[in-house]
Structures are given as structure tokens and as C-alpha cells.
OpenMM code with the backbone's topology and positions (N, CA, C; nanometers):
from openmm import Vec3, app, unit

residues = "UNK UNK UNK UNK UNK UNK UNK UNK UNK UNK UNK UNK UNK UNK UNK UNK UNK UNK UNK UNK UNK UNK UNK UNK UNK UNK UNK UNK UNK UNK UNK UNK UNK UNK UNK UNK UNK UNK UNK UNK UNK UNK UNK UNK UNK UNK UNK UNK UNK UNK UNK UNK UNK UNK UNK UNK UNK UNK UNK UNK UNK UNK UNK UNK UNK UNK UNK UNK UNK UNK UNK UNK UNK UNK UNK UNK UNK UNK UNK UNK UNK UNK UNK UNK UNK UNK UNK UNK UNK".split()
positions = [
    Vec3(10.4943, 5.7695, 9.2914),
    Vec3(10.4771, 5.9066, 9.2898),
    Vec3(10.3970, 5.9565, 9.1643),
    Vec3(10.3987, 5.8630, 9.0726),
    Vec3(10.3185, 5.8902, 8.9480),
    Vec3(10.1823, 5.8202, 8.9336),
    Vec3(10.0958, 5.8294, 9.0423),
    Vec3(9.9783, 5.7643, 9.0581),
    Vec3(9.8741, 5.8303, 8.9691),
    Vec3(9.8824, 5.9537, 8.9547),
    Vec3(9.7627, 6.0312, 8.9003),
    Vec3(9.8157, 6.0887, 8.7588),
    Vec3(9.9091, 6.0362, 8.7041),
    Vec3(9.9468, 6.0721, 8.5570),
    Vec3(9.8436, 6.0573, 8.4651),
    Vec3(9.7760, 5.9495, 8.4566),
    Vec3(9.6700, 5.9322, 8.3594),
    Vec3(9.5475, 6.0135, 8.3837),
    Vec3(9.5113, 6.0433, 8.5083),
    Vec3(9.4089, 6.1431, 8.5314),
    Vec3(9.4528, 6.2885, 8.4855),
    Vec3(9.5614, 6.3078, 8.5074),
    Vec3(9.6181, 6.4538, 8.4663),
    Vec3(9.6101, 6.4575, 8.3072),
    Vec3(9.6696, 6.3605, 8.2442),
    Vec3(9.6572, 6.3599, 8.1012),
    Vec3(9.5153, 6.3820, 8.0506),
    Vec3(9.4182, 6.2897, 8.1143),
    Vec3(9.2912, 6.3056, 8.0691),
    Vec3(9.2256, 6.4328, 8.0988),
    Vec3(9.2536, 6.5004, 8.2105),
    Vec3(9.1977, 6.6440, 8.2249),
    Vec3(9.2599, 6.7344, 8.1094),
    Vec3(9.4044, 6.7337, 8.0854),
    Vec3(9.4506, 6.8095, 7.9894),
    Vec3(9.3869, 6.7932, 7.8573),
    Vec3(9.3615, 6.6701, 7.8057),
    Vec3(9.2918, 6.6474, 7.6673),
    Vec3(9.1548, 6.7035, 7.6772),
    Vec3(9.0933, 6.6775, 7.7903),
    Vec3(8.9448, 6.7379, 7.8014),
    Vec3(8.9326, 6.8766, 7.7974),
    Vec3(9.0297, 6.9445, 7.8625),
    Vec3(9.0476, 7.0830, 7.8485),
    Vec3(9.0623, 7.1427, 7.7048),
    Vec3(9.1702, 7.0731, 7.6364),
    Vec3(9.1982, 7.1079, 7.5096),
    Vec3(9.0776, 7.0775, 7.4138),
    Vec3(9.0133, 6.9801, 7.4303),
    Vec3(8.8992, 6.9474, 7.3530),
    Vec3(8.7815, 7.0595, 7.3846),
    Vec3(8.7690, 7.0999, 7.5114),
    Vec3(8.6683, 7.1995, 7.5569),
    Vec3(8.6998, 7.3374, 7.4891),
    Vec3(8.8210, 7.3719, 7.4751),
    Vec3(8.8458, 7.4951, 7.4151),
    Vec3(8.8383, 7.4967, 7.2690),
    Vec3(8.8744, 7.3862, 7.2161),
    Vec3(8.8562, 7.3696, 7.0641),
    Vec3(8.7050, 7.3748, 7.0176),
    Vec3(8.6172, 7.3126, 7.0959),
    Vec3(8.4725, 7.3016, 7.0690),
    Vec3(8.3985, 7.4257, 7.1233),
    Vec3(8.4696, 7.5007, 7.1974),
    Vec3(8.3935, 7.6320, 7.2718),
    Vec3(8.3490, 7.7251, 7.1700),
    Vec3(8.4205, 7.7695, 7.0502),
    Vec3(8.3647, 7.8657, 6.9752),
    Vec3(8.2324, 7.8111, 6.8926),
    Vec3(8.2287, 7.6807, 6.8595),
    Vec3(8.1101, 7.6343, 6.7859),
    Vec3(7.9973, 7.6248, 6.8800),
    Vec3(8.0157, 7.5947, 7.0127),
    Vec3(7.9117, 7.5832, 7.1011),
    Vec3(7.8593, 7.7371, 7.1436),
    Vec3(7.9551, 7.8257, 7.1455),
    Vec3(7.8966, 7.9632, 7.1810),
    Vec3(7.8032, 8.0106, 7.0568),
    Vec3(7.8726, 7.9841, 6.9485),
    Vec3(7.7819, 8.0259, 6.8149),
    Vec3(7.6469, 7.9621, 6.8076),
    Vec3(7.6407, 7.8509, 6.8378),
    Vec3(7.5253, 7.7599, 6.8443),
    Vec3(7.4201, 7.8221, 6.9417),
    Vec3(7.4784, 7.8398, 7.0670),
    Vec3(7.3863, 7.8835, 7.1750),
    Vec3(7.3501, 8.0299, 7.1532),
    Vec3(7.4353, 8.1199, 7.1023),
    Vec3(7.3855, 8.2645, 7.0608),
    Vec3(7.2842, 8.2574, 6.9534),
    Vec3(7.3084, 8.1664, 6.8457),
    Vec3(7.2010, 8.1488, 6.7403),
    Vec3(7.0688, 8.1116, 6.8030),
    Vec3(7.0786, 8.0147, 6.8849),
    Vec3(6.9592, 7.9612, 6.9503),
    Vec3(6.8892, 8.0692, 7.0166),
    Vec3(6.9626, 8.1521, 7.1074),
    Vec3(6.9088, 8.2563, 7.1901),
    Vec3(6.8469, 8.3674, 7.0871),
    Vec3(6.9220, 8.4013, 6.9897),
    Vec3(6.8635, 8.4940, 6.8914),
    Vec3(6.7416, 8.4573, 6.8401),
    Vec3(6.7215, 8.3291, 6.7933),
    Vec3(6.6004, 8.2850, 6.7358),
    Vec3(6.4804, 8.2865, 6.8397),
    Vec3(6.5111, 8.2403, 6.9534),
    Vec3(6.4068, 8.2497, 7.0465),
    Vec3(6.3660, 8.3946, 7.1010),
    Vec3(6.4609, 8.4737, 7.0929),
    Vec3(6.4404, 8.6255, 7.1298),
    Vec3(6.3572, 8.6854, 7.0188),
    Vec3(6.3965, 8.6484, 6.8926),
    Vec3(6.3335, 8.7120, 6.7805),
    Vec3(6.1831, 8.6586, 6.7807),
    Vec3(6.1637, 8.5547, 6.8234),
    Vec3(6.0177, 8.4997, 6.8189),
    Vec3(5.9286, 8.5773, 6.9267),
    Vec3(5.9954, 8.5642, 7.0410),
    Vec3(5.9323, 8.6398, 7.1426),
    Vec3(5.9050, 8.7777, 7.1247),
    Vec3(6.0008, 8.8558, 7.0545),
    Vec3(5.9857, 8.9971, 7.0200),
    Vec3(5.8810, 9.0141, 6.9122),
    Vec3(5.8687, 8.9120, 6.8258),
    Vec3(5.7811, 8.9196, 6.7163),
    Vec3(5.6193, 8.8969, 6.7867),
    Vec3(5.6270, 8.8092, 6.8792),
    Vec3(5.4909, 8.7799, 6.9379),
    Vec3(5.4340, 8.8839, 7.0297),
    Vec3(5.5342, 8.9584, 7.0926),
    Vec3(5.5062, 9.0643, 7.2020),
    Vec3(5.4465, 9.1831, 7.1331),
    Vec3(5.3979, 9.2723, 7.2260),
    Vec3(5.3387, 9.4030, 7.1834),
    Vec3(5.4354, 9.5126, 7.1939),
    Vec3(5.5550, 9.4787, 7.2421),
    Vec3(5.6513, 9.5846, 7.2830),
    Vec3(5.7131, 9.6256, 7.1419),
    Vec3(5.8338, 9.6863, 7.1472),
    Vec3(5.9002, 9.7519, 7.0231),
    Vec3(5.9499, 9.6493, 6.9399),
    Vec3(5.9632, 9.6739, 6.8137),
    Vec3(6.0209, 9.5712, 6.7336),
    Vec3(6.1676, 9.5592, 6.7271),
    Vec3(6.2455, 9.6543, 6.7665),
    Vec3(6.3861, 9.6550, 6.7549),
    Vec3(6.4448, 9.5769, 6.8794),
    Vec3(6.5469, 9.4975, 6.8575),
    Vec3(6.5913, 9.4181, 6.9668),
    Vec3(6.6863, 9.5163, 7.0592),
    Vec3(6.6777, 9.4820, 7.1955),
    Vec3(6.7517, 9.5557, 7.2980),
    Vec3(6.8856, 9.5033, 7.3039),
    Vec3(6.9943, 9.5938, 7.2788),
    Vec3(7.1157, 9.5404, 7.2674),
    Vec3(7.1812, 9.5035, 7.4237),
    Vec3(7.1323, 9.5539, 7.5083),
    Vec3(7.1777, 9.5255, 7.6532),
    Vec3(7.1370, 9.3770, 7.6814),
    Vec3(7.0078, 9.3368, 7.6341),
    Vec3(6.9676, 9.2018, 7.6524),
    Vec3(7.0423, 9.1095, 7.5783),
    Vec3(7.0838, 9.1366, 7.4657),
    Vec3(7.1631, 9.0321, 7.3748),
    Vec3(7.3001, 9.0335, 7.4443),
    Vec3(7.3635, 9.1345, 7.4743),
    Vec3(7.5036, 9.1493, 7.5400),
    Vec3(7.4922, 9.0664, 7.6715),
    Vec3(7.3931, 9.0781, 7.7515),
    Vec3(7.3921, 9.0134, 7.8809),
    Vec3(7.3819, 8.8585, 7.8452),
    Vec3(7.3034, 8.8297, 7.7537),
    Vec3(7.2618, 8.6821, 7.7140),
    Vec3(7.4127, 8.6016, 7.6678),
    Vec3(7.4949, 8.6818, 7.5975),
    Vec3(7.6152, 8.6248, 7.5537),
    Vec3(7.7248, 8.6170, 7.6659),
    Vec3(7.7022, 8.7195, 7.7522),
    Vec3(7.7938, 8.7060, 7.8783),
    Vec3(7.7586, 8.5918, 7.9632),
    Vec3(7.6310, 8.5667, 7.9793),
    Vec3(7.5635, 8.4547, 8.0583),
    Vec3(7.6062, 8.3264, 7.9972),
    Vec3(7.6020, 8.3221, 7.8654),
    Vec3(7.6340, 8.1927, 7.7940),
    Vec3(7.7709, 8.1564, 7.8247),
    Vec3(7.8734, 8.2489, 7.7893),
    Vec3(8.0188, 8.2297, 7.8090),
    Vec3(8.0466, 8.1893, 7.9380),
    Vec3(7.9945, 8.2718, 8.0339),
    Vec3(8.0354, 8.2533, 8.1744),
    Vec3(7.9913, 8.1070, 8.2254),
    Vec3(7.8627, 8.0842, 8.1772),
    Vec3(7.8220, 7.9591, 8.2398),
    Vec3(7.9003, 7.8331, 8.1717),
    Vec3(7.9345, 7.8427, 8.0509),
    Vec3(8.0305, 7.7287, 7.9989),
    Vec3(8.1612, 7.7324, 8.0645),
    Vec3(8.2306, 7.8406, 8.0879),
    Vec3(8.3488, 7.8325, 8.1652),
    Vec3(8.3397, 7.7990, 8.3116),
    Vec3(8.2330, 7.8224, 8.3716),
    Vec3(8.1881, 7.7705, 8.5001),
    Vec3(8.1764, 7.6235, 8.5079),
    Vec3(8.1071, 7.5704, 8.4099),
    Vec3(8.0902, 7.4203, 8.4024),
    Vec3(8.2329, 7.3462, 8.3805),
    Vec3(8.3173, 7.4098, 8.3059),
    Vec3(8.4546, 7.3692, 8.2809),
    Vec3(8.5332, 7.3633, 8.4186),
    Vec3(8.5204, 7.4697, 8.4802),
    Vec3(8.5864, 7.4833, 8.6233),
    Vec3(8.5329, 7.3750, 8.7163),
    Vec3(8.4001, 7.3647, 8.7309),
    Vec3(8.3434, 7.2708, 8.8258),
    Vec3(8.3847, 7.1301, 8.7840),
    Vec3(8.3986, 7.0983, 8.6591),
    Vec3(8.4401, 6.9629, 8.6074),
    Vec3(8.5840, 6.9253, 8.6476),
    Vec3(8.6687, 7.0351, 8.6384),
    Vec3(8.8063, 7.0213, 8.6708),
    Vec3(8.8142, 6.9979, 8.8217),
    Vec3(8.7412, 7.0839, 8.8956),
    Vec3(8.7470, 7.0768, 9.0350),
    Vec3(8.6996, 6.9464, 9.1017),
    Vec3(8.5940, 6.8796, 9.0339),
    Vec3(8.5623, 6.7567, 9.0789),
    Vec3(8.6608, 6.6450, 9.0482),
    Vec3(8.7273, 6.6477, 8.9428),
    Vec3(8.8221, 6.5498, 8.9009),
    Vec3(8.9466, 6.5769, 8.9945),
    Vec3(8.9918, 6.7107, 9.0125),
    Vec3(9.1086, 6.7371, 9.0933),
    Vec3(9.0881, 6.6993, 9.2477),
    Vec3(8.9565, 6.7061, 9.2872),
    Vec3(8.9383, 6.6694, 9.4274),
    Vec3(8.9623, 6.5274, 9.4571),
    Vec3(8.9500, 6.4320, 9.3449),
    Vec3(8.9728, 6.2951, 9.3531),
    Vec3(9.1299, 6.2706, 9.3535),
    Vec3(9.1833, 6.3565, 9.3157),
    Vec3(9.3423, 6.3432, 9.3029),
    Vec3(9.4101, 6.3857, 9.4321),
    Vec3(9.3434, 6.4749, 9.5003),
    Vec3(9.3947, 6.5346, 9.6413),
    Vec3(9.3761, 6.4362, 9.7448),
    Vec3(9.4643, 6.3831, 9.8246),
    Vec3(9.4438, 6.2834, 9.9332),
    Vec3(9.3740, 6.3709, 10.0532),
    Vec3(9.2990, 6.2995, 10.1277),
    Vec3(9.2190, 6.3567, 10.2313),
    Vec3(9.3303, 6.3740, 10.3528),
    Vec3(9.3108, 6.4716, 10.4241),
    Vec3(9.3973, 6.4838, 10.5372),
    Vec3(9.3466, 6.4189, 10.6578),
    Vec3(9.4389, 6.3444, 10.7234),
    Vec3(9.4114, 6.2724, 10.8270),
    Vec3(9.4351, 6.3512, 10.9568),
    Vec3(9.3544, 6.3370, 11.0551),
    Vec3(9.3716, 6.4144, 11.1936),
    Vec3(9.4576, 6.3352, 11.2515),
    Vec3(9.5509, 6.4253, 11.3231),
    Vec3(9.6663, 6.3702, 11.3990),
    Vec3(9.6018, 6.3162, 11.5450),
    Vec3(9.6475, 6.2110, 11.5776),
    Vec3(9.6102, 6.1640, 11.7059),
    Vec3(9.7000, 6.1534, 11.8153),
] * unit.nanometer
topology = app.Topology()
chain = topology.addChain("A")
for resn in residues:
    res = topology.addResidue(resn, chain)
    for name in ("N", "CA", "C"):
        topology.addAtom(name, app.Element.getBySymbol(name[0]), res)
């Protein structure tokens, strides 16, 4: 009955590590986006002030992408723990 205990512990440790590292990853990706966005705004002919809606949407997309990656990883591992249903004959 305890055949997937190791996998469950590994998933729990992975999730904890992910949530511990998540703030640093978010800050790094937002900084990277801000740098690229500033270079593009400086090179463009448009206005010089940043658009707050663009920055907000970028932050939302970064966070939602990271959480979706976590969900897909857990789903892929969890699928291996769920036995296939056999057709009754």
C-alpha cells in the first residue's frame, strides 16, 4: 500500500523548494523584463514614460507561467502514481 511514498515525498520537497525559490525567480524575471522594456522604450520613437498596464501584465504573465509550470510538473508526476483503469471483459 505504500508503493508511492518516495514519489510523494519527492513531490513535497520539490514544491517546497519551488515556493522558497519563487520570490527570487520572480524578482529576477521582472528585473530582466524591466531592463529589456527600458531598452526598447529608449530605442523607440514613442513616449519616454513606461506604460503601467504593460508592466502589470508582464508581472501577471510571469507569475502565472511559473505557477502553471509547477502545476504541469506535479500533474506529470502524479499521473505516474495513478494506475491505469482496465476495461472490464
